[in-house]
KOLBA-778921 format. One line per field, with one value per residue (C-alpha): residue number from 0; residue in three letters; x, y, z. Coordinates in steps of 0.001 Angstrom, whole numbers, plus 500000, padded with zeros to 6 digits. Each point is the difference from the previous one (the first is absolute). Layout:
! KOLBA-778921
seq (NUM | ...)
type (Ala | ...)
u (X | ...)
v (Y | ...)
w (Z | ...)
***
This chain:
! KOLBA-778921
seq (0 | 1 | 2 | 3 | 4 | 5 | 6 | 7 | 8 | 9 | 10 | 11 | 12 | 13 | 14 | 15 | 16 | 17 | 18 | 19 | 20 | 21 | 22 | 23 | 24 | 25 | 26 | 27 | 28 | 29 | 30 | 31 | 32 | 33 | 34 | 35 | 36 | 37 | 38 | 39 | 40 | 41 | 42 | 43 | 44 | 45 | 46 | 47 | 48 | 49 | 50 | 51 | 52 | 53 | 54 | 55 | 56 | 57 | 58 | 59 | 60 | 61 | 62 | 63 | 64 | 65 | 66 | 67 | 68 | 69 | 70 | 71 | 72 | 73 | 74 | 75 | 76 | 77 | 78 | 79 | 80 | 81 | 82 | 83 | 84 | 85 | 86 | 87 | 88 | 89 | 90 | 91 | 92 | 93 | 94 | 95 | 96 | 97 | 98 | 99 | 100 | 101 | 102 | 103 | 104 | 105 | 106 | 107 | 108 | 109 | 110 | 111 | 112 | 113 | 114 | 115 | 116 | 117 | 118 | 119 | 120 | 121 | 122 | 123 | 124 | 125 | 126 | 127 | 128 | 129 | 130 | 131 | 132 | 133 | 134 | 135 | 136 | 137 | 138 | 139 | 140 | 141 | 142 | 143 | 144 | 145 | 146 | 147 | 148 | 149 | 150 | 151 | 152 | 153 | 154 | 155 | 156 | 157 | 158 | 159 | 160 | 161 | 162 | 163 | 164 | 165 | 166 | 167 | 168 | 169 | 170 | 171 | 172 | 173 | 174 | 175 | 176 | 177 | 178 | 179)
type (Unk | Unk | Unk | Unk | Unk | Unk | Unk | Unk | Unk | Unk | Unk | Unk | Unk | Unk | Unk | Unk | Unk | Unk | Unk | Unk | Unk | Unk | Unk | Unk | Unk | Unk | Unk | Unk | Unk | Unk | Unk | Unk | Unk | Unk | Unk | Unk | Unk | Unk | Unk | Unk | Unk | Unk | Unk | Unk | Unk | Unk | Unk | Unk | Unk | Unk | Unk | Unk | Unk | Unk | Unk | Unk | Unk | Unk | Unk | Unk | Unk | Unk | Unk | Unk | Unk | Unk | Unk | Unk | Unk | Unk | Unk | Unk | Unk | Unk | Unk | Unk | Unk | Unk | Unk | Unk | Unk | Unk | Unk | Unk | Unk | Unk | Unk | Unk | Unk | Unk | Unk | Unk | Unk | Unk | Unk | Unk | Unk | Unk | Unk | Unk | Unk | Unk | Unk | Unk | Unk | Unk | Unk | Unk | Unk | Unk | Unk | Unk | Unk | Unk | Unk | Unk | Unk | Unk | Unk | Unk | Unk | Unk | Unk | Unk | Unk | Unk | Unk | Unk | Unk | Unk | Unk | Unk | Unk | Unk | Unk | Unk | Unk | Unk | Unk | Unk | Unk | Unk | Unk | Unk | Unk | Unk | Unk | Unk | Unk | Unk | Unk | Unk | Unk | Unk | Unk | Unk | Unk | Unk | Unk | Unk | Unk | Unk | Unk | Unk | Unk | Unk | Unk | Unk | Unk | Unk | Unk | Unk | Unk | Unk | Unk | Unk | Unk | Unk | Unk | Unk)
u (195211 | 496226 | 497777 | 498517 | 496512 | 497960 | 496398 | 497452 | 501353 | 497786 | 496948 | 500458 | 501471 | 503705 | 500538 | 502908 | 498642 | 502728 | 502730 | 503166 | 500861 | 501892 | 502638 | 499027 | 500562 | 496568 | 499612 | 497292 | 498795 | 496382 | 497943 | 496604 | 497563 | 502470 | 499328 | 502710 | 498591 | 502758 | 502765 | 503118 | 501041 | 501970 | 502758 | 499133 | 500110 | 496472 | 500274 | 497376 | 498743 | 496466 | 497957 | 496654 | 497805 | 501848 | 497600 | 501284 | 502915 | 498539 | 502587 | 502772 | 503223 | 501224 | 502215 | 502524 | 499062 | 500528 | 496612 | 500012 | 497405 | 498773 | 496506 | 498192 | 496330 | 497075 | 502065 | 499419 | 502899 | 498188 | 502503 | 502958 | 503141 | 501357 | 502075 | 502880 | 499054 | 500352 | 496713 | 500438 | 497614 | 498532 | 496325 | 498026 | 496550 | 497160 | 502222 | 499165 | 502521 | 498052 | 502449 | 503005 | 503070 | 501825 | 502102 | 502772 | 499151 | 500233 | 496773 | 500592 | 497940 | 498342 | 496341 | 497826 | 496626 | 497132 | 502186 | 498550 | 502599 | 498129 | 502443 | 503060 | 503074 | 501756 | 502024 | 502968 | 499298 | 500812 | 496705 | 500792 | 497391 | 498588 | 496404 | 497484 | 496846 | 496957 | 502198 | 498603 | 502488 | 498003 | 502282 | 503137 | 503034 | 501900 | 501943 | 503199 | 499368 | 500906 | 496731 | 500982 | 497458 | 498443 | 496434 | 497196 | 496989 | 496928 | 502194 | 498506 | 502126 | 497975 | 502359 | 503127 | 503012 | 501800 | 502170 | 503285 | 499643 | 501849 | 498200 | 496447 | 499499 | 500468 | 497109 | 496394 | 497824 | 496732 | 498736 | 501322 | 497446 | 499925 | 502742 | 500223)
v (011811 | 499222 | 501804 | 503342 | 499802 | 503221 | 499903 | 501707 | 501975 | 500323 | 498798 | 502774 | 499808 | 500791 | 503215 | 499816 | 502563 | 501874 | 497812 | 499523 | 496298 | 500535 | 497339 | 498052 | 496239 | 498801 | 496544 | 498041 | 503044 | 500026 | 503190 | 499400 | 502824 | 502693 | 503371 | 500560 | 502719 | 501754 | 497908 | 499454 | 496379 | 500816 | 497493 | 497985 | 496215 | 498931 | 496435 | 497798 | 502998 | 499801 | 503193 | 498248 | 501921 | 503261 | 502860 | 502025 | 500536 | 502851 | 501943 | 497762 | 499786 | 496478 | 501121 | 497270 | 497945 | 496236 | 498561 | 496457 | 497779 | 502889 | 499690 | 503232 | 498956 | 502306 | 503157 | 503519 | 500876 | 502912 | 502161 | 497880 | 499726 | 496536 | 501148 | 497592 | 497882 | 496217 | 498403 | 496518 | 497535 | 502706 | 499932 | 503245 | 498336 | 502331 | 503071 | 503518 | 501126 | 502931 | 502371 | 497901 | 499878 | 496784 | 501486 | 497551 | 497716 | 496197 | 498362 | 496637 | 497310 | 502551 | 499706 | 503109 | 498264 | 502381 | 503112 | 503471 | 501485 | 502592 | 502413 | 498006 | 500068 | 496771 | 501638 | 497860 | 497567 | 496296 | 498182 | 496436 | 497601 | 502803 | 499424 | 502866 | 497886 | 502126 | 503115 | 503512 | 501355 | 502746 | 502603 | 498098 | 500437 | 496901 | 501749 | 498097 | 497308 | 496331 | 498088 | 496459 | 497533 | 502629 | 499266 | 502574 | 497736 | 502164 | 503127 | 503385 | 501354 | 503122 | 502581 | 497892 | 500734 | 496959 | 502010 | 498320 | 497120 | 496718 | 496675 | 501232 | 496996 | 497674 | 501522 | 498797 | 503105 | 498189 | 500229 | 503524 | 502821 | 503172 | 498888 | 502398)
w (088027 | 499879 | 497468 | 501043 | 501545 | 500003 | 501177 | 502192 | 502923 | 503065 | 498051 | 497422 | 496533 | 499952 | 498043 | 497578 | 497554 | 498097 | 501567 | 497919 | 499603 | 496727 | 499392 | 503140 | 500211 | 501168 | 498434 | 501830 | 501962 | 501214 | 500056 | 501614 | 500744 | 498954 | 498338 | 497389 | 497749 | 498053 | 501608 | 497891 | 499377 | 496834 | 499232 | 503153 | 500234 | 500940 | 498682 | 501710 | 502017 | 501375 | 499773 | 500623 | 502384 | 499406 | 500294 | 497036 | 497646 | 497938 | 498022 | 501351 | 497967 | 499140 | 497084 | 499173 | 503079 | 499997 | 501025 | 498596 | 501676 | 502187 | 501502 | 499109 | 500109 | 500769 | 500494 | 498691 | 497699 | 498329 | 498121 | 501159 | 497867 | 499171 | 496996 | 499226 | 503049 | 499919 | 501089 | 498506 | 501627 | 502262 | 501011 | 499810 | 499995 | 500940 | 500334 | 498842 | 497389 | 498549 | 498322 | 501064 | 497763 | 499022 | 497170 | 499079 | 502953 | 499877 | 501189 | 498318 | 501697 | 502316 | 501048 | 499657 | 500357 | 500686 | 500185 | 499457 | 497655 | 497955 | 498403 | 501092 | 497759 | 499015 | 497202 | 499021 | 502855 | 499806 | 500669 | 498909 | 501450 | 502173 | 501080 | 499751 | 500494 | 500986 | 500031 | 499490 | 497443 | 498283 | 498403 | 501062 | 497760 | 498832 | 497203 | 499195 | 502645 | 499622 | 500537 | 499023 | 501453 | 502305 | 501158 | 499726 | 500753 | 500792 | 500259 | 499077 | 497133 | 499154 | 498474 | 500607 | 497772 | 498548 | 497564 | 498997 | 502484 | 499615 | 500434 | 499323 | 497702 | 503015 | 501957 | 499906 | 500454 | 499233 | 503601 | 500660 | 500142 | 497858 | 497623 | 497117)
***
């Protein structure tokens, strides 16, 4: 069966807001120009899924979802939940993650270049070799996270919590802004 393709319908954005996709097998699915605010993708398989060009995913639930290598660039994920999700090798470059939650998620090898993630929670997350270059991370919470070899080049770290993190000694924060 070919991967699911969801895109614009009749020149308008498809509206999948509040749709329940929990537990769905959607590996390789493409969502272009789709409104998915408050949709539920909990425990879904979204491996290699392509959300590029999606209008919005604000408040969307990705709890426990498998999203390895997913393309999630330039999307609004404000207030979304990615707790316990697997996002290894995913790309979230340029996305808005303000207030999003990644508690206990695995973002090893993920790219979060230029994200706006003020107030986001990465508590207990696995962030090995995760790239936060040019990220806006003010007031983000990394308490208990594993940060081995993560990159924070030119990231704004104003008010960021690094309490009880693992791997902090492997990070070069010399080019990060507002470290304190």
